[in-house]
C-alpha positions in Angstrom: -16.0 -1.5 57.8 -14.1 0.7 55.7 -11.7 2.3 57.5 -9.9 2.6 61.2 -12.8 4.8 62.7 -15.3 1.7 61.9 -12.8 -0.7 63.7 -13.1 1.8 66.6 -16.6 2.0 67.0 -17.4 -1.9 66.4 -14.9 -2.6 69.1 -16.3 0.0 71.4 -20.1 -1.7 70.8 -18.8 -5.0 71.5 -17.1 -4.1 74.9 -20.6 -2.2 76.0 -21.9 -5.8 76.0 -22.2 -7.1 79.8 -19.5 -9.9 80.0 -17.2 -8.8 77.3 -13.7 -7.9 78.9 -12.0 -7.5 75.4 -12.8 -7.1 71.8 -10.5 -6.8 69.2 -11.3 -6.2 65.5 -9.6 -6.7 62.3 -10.3 -4.5 59.4 -8.6 -7.0 56.8 -10.4 -10.1 58.0 -13.3 -8.2 58.8 -13.5 -10.0 62.0 -13.8 -9.4 65.7 -12.0 -11.7 68.6 -13.8 -11.4 72.2 -12.6 -12.2 75.5 -15.3 -12.4 78.1 -15.8 -12.9 81.7 -19.1 -14.6 81.8 -21.6 -16.1 79.6 -22.7 -13.9 77.1 -25.6 -14.2 74.6 -24.5 -14.7 71.0 -27.5 -12.4 70.0 -26.6 -9.8 72.4 -23.2 -9.3 70.0 -25.2 -9.5 66.6 -27.1 -7.0 67.8 -24.7 -4.5 69.4 -22.9 -4.5 65.9 -26.1 -4.1 63.8 -26.9 -1.0 66.5 -23.3 0.5 65.7 -24.6 0.5 61.8 -22.6 -2.6 60.4 -24.0 -6.3 59.5 -22.8 -9.5 60.5 -22.8 -12.2 57.7 -25.4 -14.8 57.8 -23.2 -18.0 58.7 -21.9 -15.7 62.0 -25.6 -14.7 62.6 -26.1 -18.0 64.7 -24.2 -19.2 67.3 -21.7 -21.8 66.3 -22.2 -25.4 67.5 -20.2 -27.5 65.0 -16.7 -29.1 66.1 -14.9 -31.1 63.7 -11.7 -33.2 63.8 -10.4 -34.0 60.1 -7.9 -36.6 59.5 -5.4 -35.3 56.7 -3.3 -37.4 54.6 -0.5 -36.2 52.2 1.0 -33.5 55.0 4.9 -33.6 55.1 6.2 -30.6 56.3 5.4 -27.3 58.4 4.5 -25.3 55.2 1.9 -28.3 54.6 0.2 -27.1 58.1 0.2 -23.6 57.4 -1.4 -24.1 53.8 -4.1 -26.6 55.0 -5.0 -23.8 57.8 -4.9 -20.9 55.4 -7.4 -23.0 53.0 -9.9 -24.2 56.1 -9.8 -20.2 57.6 -11.0 -19.4 54.3 -14.3 -21.6 54.3 -17.3 -19.3 55.3 -18.1 -20.1 58.8 -15.1 -21.4 60.2 -14.2 -19.5 63.5 -11.0 -21.6 64.1 -8.7 -24.0 62.6 -5.6 -25.7 63.9 -3.9 -28.1 62.0 -0.9 -30.5 63.6 1.7 -32.1 61.8 2.4 -34.9 64.3 -0.9 -36.2 64.6 -2.0 -35.4 61.0 -5.4 -34.3 61.8 -7.2 -30.5 61.8 -9.7 -29.4 64.5 -12.3 -27.2 63.2 -14.5 -24.5 65.0 -17.5 -22.8 63.4 -20.8 -23.1 61.9 -19.8 -24.9 58.4 -20.4 -28.4 56.9 -18.1 -31.0 56.6 -18.5 -31.4 53.2 -16.9 -27.6 52.7 -14.1 -28.2 55.0 -13.1 -31.4 53.0 -13.4 -29.6 49.8 -11.1 -27.0 51.0 -8.5 -29.6 52.3 -9.0 -31.4 49.0 -8.6 -28.4 46.8 -5.4 -27.2 48.5 -3.8 -30.6 47.4 -4.0 -33.0 50.5 -7.0 -36.1 51.2 -9.6 -35.3 54.0 -11.4 -37.8 56.1 -14.2 -36.6 59.0 -12.8 -38.2 62.5 -15.3 -37.1 64.9 -17.7 -34.3 65.6 -17.7 -33.4 69.1 -17.3 -37.1 70.6 -14.2 -38.8 71.7 -12.3 -41.6 70.0 -13.5 -45.4 70.0 -11.7 -48.5 70.2 -12.8 -49.0 66.6 -11.4 -45.9 65.4 -7.9 -46.3 67.0 -7.5 -49.9 65.5 -8.8 -48.5 62.3 -6.1 -45.7 62.7 -3.2 -47.9 63.9 -4.0 -50.3 61.0 -3.6 -47.7 58.5 -0.6 -46.5 60.0 1.1 -49.7 60.3 0.1 -50.2 56.2 1.8 -46.9 55.7 5.3 -48.2 57.6 4.8 -51.3 55.6 4.9 -49.2 52.1 7.3 -47.2 53.2 9.8 -50.4 54.4 8.9 -51.9 50.8 9.8 -48.5 49.2 12.8 -48.1 50.8 14.4 -51.2 50.2 13.5 -51.2 46.6 15.2 -47.8 46.2 18.2 -49.1 48.1 18.7 -52.3 46.2 18.6 -50.1 43.1 20.5 -47.4 44.3 23.3 -49.3 45.7 24.8 -50.3 41.9 24.4 -46.4 40.8 26.3 -45.1 43.9 29.2 -47.9 43.5 29.5 -47.1 39.4 29.6 -43.4 39.8 30.8 -42.7 43.3 33.5 -45.9 43.5 35.8 -44.2 40.7 36.1 -41.1 43.4 36.6 -43.2 46.6 38.4 -46.1 45.0 41.5 -46.1 42.8 41.2 -48.3 40.0 37.2 -48.7 39.9 37.1 -45.8 37.2 39.6 -47.9 34.9 38.0 -51.2 36.0 34.5 -49.9 34.6 36.2 -48.1 31.3 37.8 -51.6 30.7 34.7 -53.9 31.0 31.3 -52.1 30.3 32.5 -49.0 29.2 31.8 -45.5 30.7 29.0 -44.9 28.4 27.1 -48.0 29.2 27.7 -47.4 32.6 25.8 -44.3 32.2 23.2 -46.4 30.5 22.9 -48.6 33.3 22.5 -45.8 36.1 20.3 -44.2 33.8 17.8 -47.2 34.0 18.2 -48.0 37.5 17.7 -44.3 38.7 14.8 -44.1 36.7 13.2 -46.9 38.5 14.0 -45.4 41.9 12.8 -42.1 40.9 9.3 -43.3 39.2 8.6 -46.3 41.5 9.1 -45.8 45.2 10.2 -42.2 44.7 7.0 -41.6 42.6 5.4 -40.0 45.9 7.3 -36.9 45.8 6.5 -36.0 42.5 2.8 -36.8 42.7 2.3 -34.6 45.2 5.2 -31.9 45.2 4.5 -31.2 41.5 1.0 -30.0 41.6 1.9 -27.9 44.9 4.5 -26.4 42.6 1.6 -25.8 39.5 -0.7 -24.2 42.2 2.3 -21.9 43.3 2.0 -23.5 46.8 5.3 -25.6 47.0 6.3 -27.9 49.9 8.9 -30.4 50.8 7.7 -32.7 48.3 8.3 -29.8 45.5 11.7 -29.4 47.1 12.3 -33.1 46.5 10.8 -33.2 43.0 12.6 -30.1 41.6 16.0 -31.2 43.3 16.0 -34.5 41.8 14.4 -33.9 38.9 16.9 -31.5 37.8 20.1 -33.8 38.6 17.9 -36.5 36.8 17.2 -34.4 33.7 20.8 -32.8 33.6 22.2 -36.3 33.4 19.8 -37.3 30.7 20.9 -34.4 28.6 24.7 -35.6 29.4 23.9 -38.9 28.5 21.6 -38.9 25.2 22.3 -35.3 24.0 25.6 -34.2 25.4 26.1 -31.6 22.4 23.7 -29.5 23.8 26.1 -28.7 26.7 28.9 -26.5 27.0 32.1 -28.3 26.7 33.9 -29.4 29.8 30.3 -30.0 31.4 29.7 -33.1 30.3 28.8 -35.3 33.4 26.1 -37.1 35.4 24.4 -36.9 38.5 22.2 -40.2 38.3 23.9 -41.2 41.6 22.8 -37.6 43.5 19.1 -38.1 42.3 18.8 -41.8 43.3 20.6 -41.7 46.8 18.3 -38.2 47.6 15.0 -40.4 47.0 16.6 -43.0 48.9 17.6 -41.4 52.2 14.6 -39.2 52.4 12.4 -42.7 51.9 14.6 -43.4 55.0 14.0 -40.2 57.1 10.2 -40.6 56.3 10.3 -44.4 57.6 12.2 -43.6 60.6 9.8 -40.4 61.0 6.7 -42.7 60.5 8.1 -45.6 63.4 9.0 -42.2 65.8 5.5 -40.5 65.3 4.0 -43.9 66.4 5.5 -44.1 69.3 4.5 -40.3 70.1 0.8 -41.4 70.3 1.4 -44.3 72.7 -0.6 -42.8 75.5 -3.7 -42.3 73.6 -3.5 -46.1 72.4 -2.8 -47.4 76.0 -5.9 -45.1 77.2 -8.3 -46.5 74.7 -7.2 -49.9 75.6 -8.6 -49.6 79.2 -12.2 -49.5 77.4 -13.9 -52.6 77.2 -15.1 -53.7 74.0 -18.0 -55.9 75.0 -20.9 -56.1 78.3 -23.0 -58.6 79.7 -26.1 -56.8 79.6 -29.6 -58.3 81.1 -32.3 -58.5 78.4 -35.7 -60.3 79.0 -34.0 -62.5 82.0 -30.9 -63.6 80.1 -27.6 -62.0 80.2 -26.6 -61.4 76.8 -23.0 -60.2 75.6 -23.2 -56.9 73.3 -20.5 -54.5 71.7 -20.1 -51.6 74.1 -21.0 -49.1 72.0 -24.7 -50.7 71.9 -25.2 -50.4 76.0 -27.6 -47.8 76.7 -28.0 -45.6 79.7 -30.1 -47.4 82.1 -28.9 -50.8 81.1 -28.5 -53.3 83.8 -24.6 -54.6 83.4 -23.0 -57.9 85.1 -19.6 -57.6 85.9 -17.6 -60.8 86.8 -14.2 -61.0 88.4 -11.2 -59.7 86.8 -13.1 -57.9 84.2 -13.0 -54.1 83.5 -16.5 -52.2 84.2 -17.6 -51.5 80.7 -19.4 -48.4 81.6 -19.9 -45.9 84.2 -22.9 -46.8 86.7 -24.1 -47.2 90.2 -24.0 -50.6 91.6 -27.6 -52.2 92.6 -26.3 -56.0 93.2 -24.0 -57.6 95.1 -20.4 -55.9 96.2 -16.6 -56.4 95.3 -13.4 -54.3 95.9 -12.5 -52.6 92.5 -9.0 -51.3 91.5 -9.4 -47.6 90.9 -5.8 -46.8 90.1 -6.2 -45.7 86.7 -8.3 -42.6 87.9 -7.3 -42.0 91.6 -3.8 -43.4 91.5 -4.7 -45.1 94.6 -3.4 -48.6 95.1 -5.4 -50.0 97.3 -8.8 -51.3 96.0 -11.9 -49.6 97.3 -15.3 -51.7 98.1 -18.1 -51.0 96.4 -21.7 -51.9 97.5 -25.3 -51.3 96.8 -25.6 -47.8 95.5 -21.7 -47.0 95.2 -20.7 -45.1 92.2 -18.3 -47.5 89.4 -16.1 -45.9 86.4 -15.5 -47.5 83.2 -11.8 -48.7 82.8 -11.6 -49.9 86.4 -10.9 -53.5 87.4 -13.3 -55.6 89.4 -11.2 -58.0 92.1 -13.1 -61.3 93.5 -16.7 -60.6 93.4 -19.5 -60.4 91.3 -22.0 -57.4 90.9 -24.4 -55.7 88.9 -24.7 -52.0 87.8 -27.2 -49.5 86.1 -25.1 -48.0 83.4 -25.4 -44.0 84.2 -23.1 -42.5 81.5 -22.1 -44.7 78.3 -20.0 -43.9 75.3 -18.5 -40.4 74.8 -20.2 -39.6 78.4 -18.0 -41.9 80.6 -15.2 -40.6 82.6 -12.5 -42.7 80.6 -13.6 -41.3 77.4 -13.5 -37.5 78.6 -9.7 -38.1 79.8 -9.2 -39.9 76.5 -10.8 -36.4 74.9 -8.9 -34.3 76.8 -5.5 -35.9 75.9 -6.7 -36.1 72.6 -7.5 -32.0 72.1 -4.4 -31.2 74.4 -2.5 -33.0 72.1 -4.0 -31.3 68.7 -3.5 -27.9 70.2 -1.2 -25.2 69.1 1.0 -23.4 71.7 1.6 -19.3 71.6 5.3 -20.7 71.0 4.6 -22.2 67.7 3.0 -18.6 66.1 6.6 -17.7 65.4 7.2 -21.2 63.4 3.6 -20.5 61.4 4.6 -17.2 60.3 8.3 -18.2 59.0 7.2 -21.5 57.5 4.6 -20.2 55.3 7.0 -18.4 53.4 9.9 -20.6 53.7 9.6 -23.0 50.8 9.3 -20.4 48.3 12.2 -18.5 49.8 14.3 -21.6 49.3 13.6 -21.9 46.0 14.4 -18.1 45.2 17.9 -18.8 47.4 18.2 -21.9 44.9 17.6 -19.9 42.0 20.3 -17.4 43.2 22.6 -20.0 43.9 22.0 -21.3 40.5 22.8 -17.5 38.7 25.6 -16.7 41.0 27.5 -20.3 40.1 26.5 -19.9 36.6 27.9 -16.3 36.3 30.4 -15.9 38.9 31.8 -19.8 39.2 34.8 -21.6 37.9 34.7 -24.1 35.2 32.5 -25.9 34.7 30.2 -23.5 35.9 27.0 -25.0 35.0 28.1 -28.1 36.9 29.0 -26.1 39.9 25.4 -24.4 39.6 23.3 -27.0 39.3 25.2 -29.2 41.9 24.7 -26.3 44.7 21.2 -25.2 43.7 20.2 -28.9 43.9 22.1 -28.9 47.5 20.2 -26.2 48.7 16.8 -27.5 47.7 17.2 -30.7 49.5 18.8 -29.5 52.8 16.0 -27.0 53.3 13.1 -29.3 53.7 11.2 -27.6 56.9 10.3 -31.4 58.3 12.0 -30.6 61.3 10.1 -27.3 61.8 6.7 -28.6 61.6 7.6 -31.5 64.0 9.3 -29.5 66.8 6.5 -28.3 68.5 3.0 -30.6 67.9 5.5 -34.0 68.9 7.0 -32.5 72.3 3.3 -31.5 72.9 2.0 -35.2 72.4 4.8 -37.1 74.5 4.5 -34.2 77.1 0.7 -34.4 77.6 0.6 -38.0 76.8 3.1 -38.4 80.0 1.0 -36.5 82.2 -1.9 -38.6 81.7 -0.2 -41.3 82.6 1.0 -39.3 85.9 -2.9 -38.1 86.4 -2.1 -34.7 84.9 -4.5 -34.1 82.4 -4.3 -30.6 80.3 -7.4 -29.6 79.1 -6.1 -26.7 77.1 -2.6 -26.8 75.4 -1.8 -23.4 76.1 -1.6 -24.6 79.8 1.0 -26.4 78.8 3.2 -23.5 78.1 1.8 -20.9 80.3 2.2 -23.1 83.7 6.1 -23.2 83.7 6.2 -19.1 84.3 3.9 -19.7 87.4 5.1 -17.5 90.1 2.6 -18.2 92.7 0.5 -21.2 93.4 -2.8 -20.2 95.3 -4.8 -23.1 96.6 -8.3 -23.8 98.1 -8.4 -25.2 101.6 -11.2 -27.4 101.9 -10.9 -30.6 99.5 -7.6 -29.6 97.9 -5.3 -29.1 101.0 -7.6 -31.2 103.1 -9.8 -34.1 102.8 -12.9 -31.9 102.4 -15.0 -33.6 105.3 -14.7 -33.9 109.0 -13.2 -36.6 111.0 -12.2 -37.3 114.3 -8.6 -36.0 115.0 -7.8 -36.1 118.6 -9.1 -38.0 121.4 -7.3 -37.6 124.6 -8.6 -39.8 127.6 -8.8 -39.0 131.3 -6.8 -41.5 133.6 -8.8 -44.8 134.3 -10.8 -44.5 130.9 -10.8 -46.8 128.3 -10.9 -45.2 124.3 -12.7 -48.1 122.8 -15.6 -48.0 125.3 -15.6 -43.9 125.6 -15.7 -43.9 122.0 -18.4 -46.2 121.6 -20.6 -44.4 124.3 -20.1 -41.0 122.5 -20.6 -42.3 119.0 -24.0 -44.0 120.4 -25.4 -40.5 121.7 -23.8 -38.8 118.7 -25.8 -41.1 116.0 -29.0 -39.3 117.4 -27.6 -36.1 116.2 -27.7 -34.7 112.5 -24.9 -32.3 113.1 -21.5 -33.1 110.8 -19.5 -33.1 113.8 -21.6 -36.1 115.3 -21.5 -38.0 111.9 -17.4 -37.8 111.9 -17.7 -39.3 115.4 -19.9 -41.8 114.3 -17.6 -42.7 111.2 -14.5 -43.0 113.2 -16.4 -45.9 115.8 -17.4 -47.5 112.5 -13.8 -47.7 111.0 -12.6 -49.3 114.5 -15.8 -52.0 114.4 -17.0 -50.7 117.7 -20.7 -51.7 118.0 -23.0 -49.0 119.5 -25.2 -49.4 122.8 -28.6 -48.5 123.1 -29.5 -45.0 124.0 -32.2 -43.2 125.9 -33.1 -39.9 126.8 -31.4 -38.1 124.3 -31.4 -34.1 124.8 -29.7 -31.7 122.4 -29.5 -27.9 124.1 -29.0 -25.9 121.4 -25.2 -23.8 121.2 -23.9 -26.4 124.2 -24.5 -30.0 123.5 -26.2 -33.1 124.0 -26.7 -35.6 126.8 -28.4 -39.2 127.2 -28.6 -42.5 128.8 -26.6 -45.5 127.9 -26.6 -48.7 129.6 -27.5 -46.8 132.9 -24.8 -44.3 132.5 -25.2 -40.5 131.9 -23.4 -39.3 128.8 -22.7 -35.4 128.6 -21.0 -34.2 125.2 -20.3 -30.2 124.6 -18.3 -27.4 124.9 -16.1 -26.1 127.9 -18.9 -23.6 128.4 -21.3 -26.6 128.6 -19.2 -28.5 131.1 -18.6 -25.8 133.4 -22.5 -25.2 133.3 -22.8 -29.0 134.5 -20.0 -28.6 136.9 -16.9 -30.6 135.5 -13.6 -29.2 135.8 -11.7 -29.1 132.5 -8.7 -27.6 134.0 -6.9 -31.1 133.6 -7.1 -30.6 129.6 -5.9 -27.4 129.5 -2.3 -28.3 127.5 -4.4 -30.4 125.0 -7.2 -27.8 124.4 -4.6 -25.0 123.8 -2.4 -27.3 121.3 -6.0 -27.9 119.5 -6.9 -24.1 119.4 -3.2 -23.4 118.2 -4.1 -26.0 115.4 -7.1 -24.4 114.5 -9.5 -27.2 116.0 -12.7 -26.4 118.3 -12.4 -29.1 121.5 -15.6 -31.0 122.7 -15.7 -32.6 126.1 -17.3 -36.0 127.1 -18.4 -36.9 130.9 -19.4 -40.4 131.6 -21.1 -41.1 134.6 -20.7 -37.5 136.2 -17.0 -37.7 135.4 -15.0 -35.9 132.8 -13.8 -38.6 130.6 -12.0 -37.1 127.6 -11.2 -34.2 125.1 -12.4 -34.7 121.3 -11.2 -33.0 118.3 -13.1 -33.0 115.0 -11.6 -31.2 112.2 -11.2 -31.8 108.4 -7.7 -33.6 108.3 -4.7 -32.5 106.1 -4.2 -34.7 103.1 -1.2 -37.1 103.8 0.2 -36.1 100.6 -0.2 -32.2 101.1 3.0 -31.4 103.3 5.3 -33.0 101.0 3.5 -31.0 97.7 4.0 -28.3 99.3 7.7 -28.9 100.0 8.0 -29.7 96.4 6.2 -26.2 95.2 8.8 -24.3 97.5 11.8 -26.4 96.0 10.9 -25.2 92.2 11.5 -21.6 93.7 7.3 -21.0 93.6 5.5 -19.1 96.6 2.3 -21.0 98.1 -0.6 -18.8 99.0 -4.3 -20.3 100.5 -7.3 -18.5 99.7 -10.1 -20.1 101.7 -13.7 -19.1 103.0 -13.3 -20.8 106.6 -12.3 -18.6 109.4 -8.7 -17.0 110.1 -7.8 -19.0 113.0 -8.5 -22.2 111.3 -6.7 -21.3 107.8 -3.7 -19.5 109.8 -2.9 -22.8 112.0 -3.1 -24.8 108.8 -0.6 -22.3 107.2 1.7 -22.4 110.0 2.0 -25.9 110.0 2.1 -26.4 105.8 4.9 -23.5 105.9 2.5 -21.8 103.4 3.7 -18.2 102.4 0.4 -16.2 102.4 -3.4 -16.7 104.0 -6.4 -14.8 102.5 -9.1 -16.1 104.4 -13.1 -15.5 105.1 -13.7 -14.7 101.7 -16.5 -15.2 99.1 -16.3 -16.7 95.5 -15.7 -12.7 94.2 -13.0 -12.3 97.0 -10.9 -15.4 96.0 -11.0 -13.8 92.3 -10.4 -10.1 93.6 -7.2 -12.3 95.8 -6.1 -14.1 92.4 -5.8 -10.7 90.7 -3.7 -9.1 93.6 -1.5 -11.9 93.6 -0.9 -11.5 89.9 -0.1 -8.0 90.5 2.3 -8.5 93.1 4.2 -11.6 92.1 3.3 -12.1 88.3 1.4 -15.3 87.0 -0.8 -17.3 89.0 -1.8 -21.1 89.1 -5.2 -21.7 91.4 -5.9 -24.6 92.6 -9.1 -25.8 93.5 -12.3 -28.4 93.5 -15.4 -26.8 94.7 -18.3 -24.9 92.5 -17.0 -21.8 95.0 -13.6 -22.3 93.2 -15.0 -21.9 89.4 -14.5 -18.2 89.4 -11.1 -17.8 90.6 -10.0 -21.1 88.3 -11.1 -19.2 85.5 -9.4 -15.7 86.6 -6.0 -17.4 87.3 -3.5 -17.5 84.7 -3.5 -21.4 84.9 -6.6 -23.1 86.9 -5.7 -26.8 88.0 -8.8 -28.5 89.5 -8.8 -31.8 91.5 -10.1 -34.4 89.7 -12.3 -35.5 92.7 -14.2 -32.2 92.7 -17.2 -31.0 91.1 -17.6 -31.1 87.4 -18.3 -27.2 87.2 -14.8 -26.7 88.8 -13.1 -29.1 86.2 -14.7 -27.1 83.6 -13.5 -23.6 84.4 -10.0 -25.2 85.0 -7.3 -25.5 82.3 -5.5 -28.9 84.1 -7.3 -31.3 85.8 -5.3 -33.5 88.7 -7.1 -36.9 88.5 -5.3 -38.1 91.7 -7.0 -36.0 93.7 -4.3 -34.6 95.9 -2.0 -31.9 95.4 0.9 -33.6 94.6 0.1 -33.3 90.8 0.6 -29.8 90.7 4.5 -30.0 91.3 4.7 -32.7 89.1 2.4 -30.8 86.3 4.6 -27.6 86.9 7.8 -29.8 86.0 6.3 -31.3 83.4 5.2 -28.0 81.8 9.1 -26.7 81.9 10.3 -29.9 80.8 7.9 -29.9 77.8 8.6 -26.3 76.7 12.3 -27.1 77.1 12.1 -29.7 74.9 10.2 -27.9 72.5 12.6 -25.2 72.4 15.7 -27.5 72.1 13.6 -28.4 69.1 13.1 -25.1 67.3 16.7 -24.0 68.0 18.0 -27.5 66.1 15.4 -26.8 63.2 16.1 -23.1 62.8 19.9 -23.5 63.5 20.1 -26.2 61.3 18.3 -24.6 58.2 20.3 -21.1 58.8 23.6 -23.1 59.2 23.2 -25.3 56.3 21.5 -23.1 53.9 24.7 -21.1 53.5 27.1 -23.9 53.3 24.6 -26.1 50.6 25.0 -22.8 48.6 28.6 -22.7 48.3 29.5 -19.8 50.9 32.6 -21.6 52.3 34.1 -22.7 48.7 35.9 -19.4 47.7 37.7 -19.5 51.5 38.3 -23.1 52.1 37.3 -25.2 48.6 34.3 -26.8 50.8 31.1 -27.6 48.8 28.1 -29.9 50.2 27.2 -32.6 47.8 23.4 -33.1 47.7 23.8 -36.6 48.6 25.0 -35.5 52.2 22.2 -32.7 52.0 19.7 -35.3 51.9 21.3 -37.3 54.4 21.3 -34.4 56.7 17.6 -33.2 55.9 16.7 -36.6 56.9 18.1 -37.0 60.0 17.1 -33.5 61.0 13.9 -35.0 61.8 14.4 -37.9 63.2 16.7 -35.8 66.0 13.8 -33.6 66.5 11.6 -36.7 66.7 14.2 -38.6 69.1 14.4 -35.8 71.4 10.7 -35.2 71.9 10.7 -38.9 72.8 13.2 -38.4 75.6 9.9 -36.9 77.5 8.6 -40.2 77.9 11.2 -40.9 80.4 10.2 -37.8 82.7 10.2 -38.6 86.3 7.9 -36.4 88.5 9.2 -34.4 91.6 7.0 -36.3 93.8 8.5 -39.3 94.5 7.1 -42.8 96.2 8.3 -44.5 99.1 12.4 -45.3 98.8 12.5 -42.6 96.2 10.2 -44.6 93.5 8.0 -42.8 91.5 4.5 -42.9 92.6 2.2 -45.5 91.1 0.8 -44.4 87.9 -2.5 -42.4 88.1 -3.6 -44.5 84.8 -2.8 -48.0 84.7 -2.0 -48.4 80.9 -2.7 -52.6 80.6 -4.7 -53.1 77.4 -8.0 -54.9 78.2 -8.8 -58.4 77.4 
């Protein structure tokens, strides 16, 4: 491509490919970004470009299937992030690279070798290690990472203590004379001022080149590469103060008269305070990733596997699909599987949020990480390692924590040029004070230039967004709200309408006996057992619901004979010598039974969208029955919570209008779209977007997948189908609608937290760089000492991290009984 017309031709060719809804071609990068509404063959895209008269590079001619996660060491600020991303995107075959300062990881998409990616990172001046290639985090890897972080914290603690011990005498010798009258005279009368300077030189040299050597090892090479970072600012600032003091101490004749002074204390204190800031930052960073640690703690480390007629305890990563695994009382289920022997109750609260243990018998599915109660059972492993539900949850949380939100785009643009701009401001400050400043001008020039370099480190900018994302998504995981895509964390807060599917979302998703009204003289248990006995012979879903209801009430079913099904009307049979007839009102009329006694009940059921059935026992009308898909207990409160958040609620369903309208009226739903097919749901979502703005769609079935993808944010009920979950941006593991207001409230809280952090980071630098440059000196005689600049810089990062950690205390709007927070969906207790 050589000009704008080439761009237009390629875009036109790509948009003509079926499934492509948008194509943006960039002449500068010579790349195209596509938006699709359906799966598109990679070969079709390549062919479209070639047919238009252009070539596709070999690295892009085949579909990319590589996803790499790289751990990066040595990044300290936002400019490091920009530099690493730039280096990664320059690697042929890389289609996307996202670097996260808080997690210290890069996620790379594209057809590229890990070696090429690692080489690019190392050439940019950082150390790299492959963490994973399209798999989840395991316990071993998490332990290794935790050990590494702990070692880093111990090293920082040691270096800070050394620096503080060495810096204290320097600070007292130099600053004591300014703070306490008589100290200057005391020093002069005892060791002498020159010897004082020699002692300061020795101690400061140790501070800079023992605990502080890290800043020079990283910062100076980055400066030589013309890619300065935070370490470069610290290195140049402290070395400038140190170098000037060195000349004043050993070669004062080279300095103009009246400018001979030492600033050893500034160099030493700068390094010490920034080490303190790094230490506090490392500790706070560790707390931001606690959610992942706790999730990984739910994974069992071993499993008892049957091998050759005996039980062998094996490491969890050696278990394979098909193995027979035994689970004892109190143990966590090690892998996903199906029960083949025994039975027990299992606490599944980490997945469903339901505190009541669930009975598991032969054929029941069990999930890794859930807790067995008192029974013993054996399972056949169906999913192991990274394929288990728990591993998928961990992977979702990791991917969300490592994602980059649209709000970060402005930060990236600013920080790429921020450090070079600070060097330019420092140089201008030095020149302005040298030429226009009062005597001693050289001293003023040096001090203010160093203050500018130190105060402007963009650590807070780099941490402002990712730390909030980490804590917010981690808190969401604890509440059973999994953000599969980080962008949803930002866009969900802007939703104006929540559109919901009915079946399985508002309702339980399967028919159940909801009403059984009896005629005078009949007993509920007797009538239900007789009706269930007859319906047990039928294959109709309504019949199954009645039989299930009898089973729940522990009723025994009598023997049935002479069963007859009358299509479209009902069924009849003989039970214990009595004739039992079950069917609609027209069937009762045909049999000669008068149903007017139940007319009021029938009217009520009709208004609720239910179709009543009648039962006659021994030629006497005995009961009116209704079977329906019952509304989940949590649904009414969830709808109210959404309304309290100022949102409209719409129901989009394939069910009939009468039933849909009845449910909507009961729940206070604002708008109903009924009797629609999957493509009709998509049209309804688009219409709601046009009328109200951003739409969040909640569903659980295969037929909901297109609408989930079409909405601004798709939320899948976690108990639904895999297809729906894959199409969604957010997964609600609780299986109820209550996760929706929780997710929206968490989105608002997290983005609000990010904005607070960004305001602090930008406002801090915007306000204090001019102060450090000496802007207030002509008016008020105020200068910012490099020592105070170092303190402010260190505290800015700590403030941002501390503010992000407030999200750990986020309280969900959906409250449990007595105002208490509902039981957390993920029981975060480490495995034994």
